[in-house]
C-alpha positions in Angstrom: 96.0 93.5 83.1 92.6 93.3 85.1 91.9 94.7 88.6 90.8 98.4 90.1 94.4 99.0 89.6 96.9 97.3 87.0 98.6 94.1 88.4 102.3 94.1 89.3 103.2 91.5 86.4 104.5 94.0 83.4 103.5 94.0 79.4 105.3 95.5 77.0 102.9 94.0 74.3 100.4 96.4 75.1 102.5 99.5 74.4 103.7 100.8 70.7 106.6 98.5 69.7 110.1 100.5 69.5 111.0 101.2 66.1 114.0 98.5 66.3 111.0 96.1 67.1 110.3 93.8 64.2 107.0 91.1 64.3 108.0 88.1 66.1 108.1 84.7 63.8 105.4 82.2 64.8 105.8 80.0 67.9 107.9 76.8 67.0 106.0 73.9 67.4 107.6 71.7 70.1 106.9 67.4 70.0 104.9 66.7 73.1 106.8 64.2 75.2 105.9 60.9 77.1 103.6 61.6 80.5 105.8 62.5 83.4 105.3 63.4 87.1 108.7 63.5 87.6 109.1 66.5 90.3 105.2 66.4 91.1 103.0 65.9 94.4 100.1 63.7 94.3 97.4 66.5 95.3 94.6 64.4 96.9 91.0 65.0 95.6 88.2 66.6 97.4 86.2 70.1 98.0 86.4 73.4 98.7 85.2 76.7 99.1 86.6 78.9 96.0 87.1 82.8 96.4 87.7 85.3 98.1 86.3 84.6 102.3 87.4 88.1 103.2 86.0 90.0 100.8 89.3 91.8 100.4 90.0 91.5 96.5 89.6 93.7 93.8 86.1 93.9 92.0 87.1 93.7 88.7 89.5 90.3 89.5 86.1 88.7 90.1 87.0 86.7 93.2 83.5 86.2 94.3 81.0 84.5 94.7 83.0 81.9 97.2 81.5 78.7 95.5 81.9 75.2 96.5 84.2 73.3 94.0 85.0 69.6 94.0 88.4 68.6 92.7 89.1 64.8 91.2 93.2 64.1 92.6 95.9 65.0 90.1 100.0 66.2 90.2 101.5 69.3 90.3 104.8 70.3 90.6 106.4 71.3 94.2 107.7 74.0 92.4 107.8 76.4 90.0 109.6 75.6 87.1 113.7 76.5 87.1 116.0 78.3 85.1 117.6 74.6 85.0 114.8 72.8 84.2 113.7 75.5 80.9 117.4 75.5 79.9 117.5 71.8 79.5 114.1 72.0 77.3 115.7 74.6 75.3 119.0 72.8 74.8 117.2 69.6 73.7 114.5 71.5 71.4 115.8 74.8 70.3 112.8 76.7 71.3 112.8 80.3 71.0 110.5 81.9 73.7 108.5 84.7 72.7 110.4 87.7 74.7 113.7 86.8 72.9 111.5 86.9 69.5 110.0 90.5 70.1 113.7 91.2 71.5 112.2 93.1 74.3 110.3 92.5 77.8 109.1 94.1 80.9 111.8 94.8 83.8 111.6 96.3 87.2 112.7 99.7 87.6 114.9 99.2 90.4 116.4 96.0 88.9 117.8 97.2 85.4 121.1 95.6 84.5 121.2 97.0 80.7 122.6 100.2 78.8 120.5 103.5 78.9 120.1 102.8 74.9 118.7 99.7 75.8 116.0 100.9 78.1 113.2 101.9 75.5 110.3 103.2 77.0 108.4 103.0 80.6 104.9 101.1 80.3 102.3 103.9 80.6 99.9 102.0 82.7 102.5 100.9 85.6 105.8 103.3 84.9 107.7 101.4 87.4 107.9 98.4 84.4 110.6 99.5 82.0 110.7 97.7 78.5 114.1 96.8 77.9 115.8 95.2 74.7 117.3 92.3 75.2 115.8 91.4 79.0 114.6 87.4 78.5 114.6 84.3 80.5 118.7 84.1 80.0 119.0 87.5 81.0 116.2 88.5 83.6 117.4 92.3 84.2 118.7 92.8 80.8 121.9 92.1 78.7 124.0 92.7 81.9 122.4 90.1 84.0 122.5 86.5 84.1 121.1 83.3 85.8 124.5 81.5 86.4 124.1 81.9 89.9 120.2 81.6 89.4 119.8 77.6 88.6 117.4 77.1 91.3 115.2 80.5 90.9 111.9 80.4 88.8 112.3 81.1 84.8 110.5 83.9 84.0 110.2 86.2 81.0 108.3 83.6 79.5 104.5 83.8 78.3 101.7 81.5 78.3 102.4 80.3 75.3 105.8 79.3 76.1 104.8 77.9 79.2 102.3 75.5 77.3 105.0 74.4 74.9 107.4 73.8 78.0 104.6 71.9 79.3 103.8 69.6 76.3 107.3 68.7 75.9 107.8 67.2 79.5 104.7 65.5 79.1 102.6 67.5 81.5 99.6 70.3 80.9 99.3 73.6 82.4 97.1 73.4 85.8 93.5 75.0 85.7 92.7 77.7 87.9 90.3 75.9 90.3 93.4 72.9 90.8 95.9 76.1 91.7 93.9 77.3 94.2 93.0 74.0 95.6 96.4 72.9 95.9 98.2 76.3 96.9 95.5 76.5 99.7 97.2 73.1 100.9 94.7 71.8 102.9 93.7 74.8 104.7 90.0 75.7 103.2 88.7 79.5 103.7 91.9 80.8 104.7 93.9 84.0 103.5 97.5 82.6 102.8 98.7 79.5 102.2 99.6 79.2 105.6 97.0 80.8 107.5 95.5 84.0 108.1 98.3 86.2 109.4 101.1 87.3 106.9 103.8 87.1 109.3 103.2 84.5 111.8 105.5 85.0 115.0 107.0 88.0 112.8 108.5 85.0 110.1 107.9 85.9 106.2 106.6 83.3 104.6 106.8 84.2 101.1 108.9 87.0 98.9 106.9 90.0 98.5 107.5 93.7 98.8 108.6 95.3 101.9 108.8 99.2 102.0 107.3 101.8 100.0 106.1 100.3 96.7 107.6 101.1 94.0 110.7 103.1 95.3 111.9 101.3 98.7 112.4 97.8 99.6 113.5 97.0 102.9 114.0 93.5 102.0 112.9 92.0 105.2 112.5 88.5 103.7 116.0 88.4 102.2 115.1 88.8 98.3 114.9 92.0 96.0 113.8 90.0 92.9 113.2 86.2 92.7 113.9 83.9 95.6 114.9 80.0 94.8 112.1 78.0 94.3 112.6 76.1 97.4 112.6 79.3 99.8 110.6 79.9 102.5 108.3 76.6 103.6 106.0 74.6 102.0 102.5 74.3 102.3 100.5 71.5 104.0 100.9 69.7 100.6 104.6 70.0 100.0 104.3 72.7 97.4 106.9 75.6 97.9 106.2 79.7 97.0 102.6 79.4 96.3 102.4 83.0 97.6 104.5 85.5 95.8 108.1 85.0 94.1 106.7 84.8 90.6 103.1 85.1 89.5 102.1 81.3 88.1 100.2 81.0 84.4 97.1 78.4 84.2 95.2 76.9 81.9 92.3 78.9 82.0 90.6 81.7 80.2 90.2 84.8 82.2 86.6 86.1 82.8 86.0 87.9 86.1 82.3 87.0 85.9 83.0 83.3 85.4 82.6 82.1 89.2 78.7 83.0 89.3 78.3 80.2 86.7 81.5 77.8 87.5 80.3 74.2 87.5 80.9 72.4 90.5 83.0 69.8 89.4 86.5 70.4 87.8 85.8 73.8 86.5 88.2 74.1 83.2 87.2 78.2 83.0 85.4 79.9 80.4 85.2 79.3 77.0 86.8 81.8 76.0 87.9 85.7 77.7 86.1 89.3 76.7 89.8 90.1 76.1 91.6 87.2 75.2 93.6 86.9 78.6 94.6 84.0 80.2 94.6 83.5 84.4 97.7 84.1 86.3 97.9 83.0 89.8 100.0 83.8 93.4 101.2 87.1 93.4 105.1 88.1 93.0 107.7 89.5 94.7 106.2 93.1 93.6 102.8 92.0 95.3 102.3 95.0 98.7 99.0 95.4 100.4 99.2 99.1 99.2 99.1 98.3 95.9 98.8 95.1 94.6 97.2 92.9 97.5 97.5 89.6 95.5 99.5 87.1 96.9 96.2 85.9 99.1 95.9 82.5 98.0 92.6 83.3 96.8 93.5 86.3 94.6 93.5 86.1 90.6 94.8 88.4 87.9 95.6 87.8 83.9 97.2 88.9 81.1 97.7 88.4 77.1 99.0 84.8 76.7 102.1 86.5 74.8 102.9 88.7 77.5 106.4 88.2 79.6 107.7 90.3 82.6 110.5 89.5 85.0 108.1 88.3 87.6 106.3 86.2 85.6 106.6 81.9 85.8 104.4 78.6 85.7 104.4 75.1 86.9 102.9 72.2 85.9 100.5 69.6 86.7 99.2 66.3 85.2 95.9 64.1 85.7 96.3 61.4 88.5 
């Protein structure tokens, strides 16, 4: 993960495998579905200034320089992909996520619902993350958790590879990073957040992030310890929900912190490769806090390896217009 500090998304792939872990089989190929814009919003084309206008980003994340980008019209899911939608995908294809195949995934330490023997180790670079055996999209906090009452919450514990497989099956694709930021701004060019420059206008929370002292005490002022329903809070100016906080969202692009200096003006697709093989994540999550991971700003960016997954990492899909 990139940045002056590790991002608040966990990754057990970089840790030594647990003794009981076995290598995961190859990712299952999923047939591509017919093109579909179901659940999507048409985002009008336009030009915007991409990047950090306030010089608040972590230097290693590469949020600058601010540069003008022209985006063609495209479609984007109004919400992150839900547990309900992902369950349908799994039922129809038999797909097995990488977290399930690895047998372990990252769970935030205050949310674990698992036997002690299932907690394998802490993640060295971010000790509030635990490698939990049996944690996956169906059991986000471990074997003693479930999603029965969370069908309208974003699916988590999905890798970039998993997200791309779902998007192909759904007749969609992952958004480019430039598309994501343009849409997340909701027409408010140059602002700090999707709703303006103030985090809590009139004292109201507009996103699901951490309140209190990270990572030991969450006051829950926004009503959520972990994920919130995908239509919590208010949509932005384009009708998109939760483009800040809740869960990180995968983008199609390789990650390179120096890319903005050479990015093309029209519909940038990201660099051809990444220096360390990572893919872009956007939006921040329920664990972001300005004392540690101020990445719920609309320009903020981070990355992870394409096989990484955690309890706060999901995605939404795009489509050409």
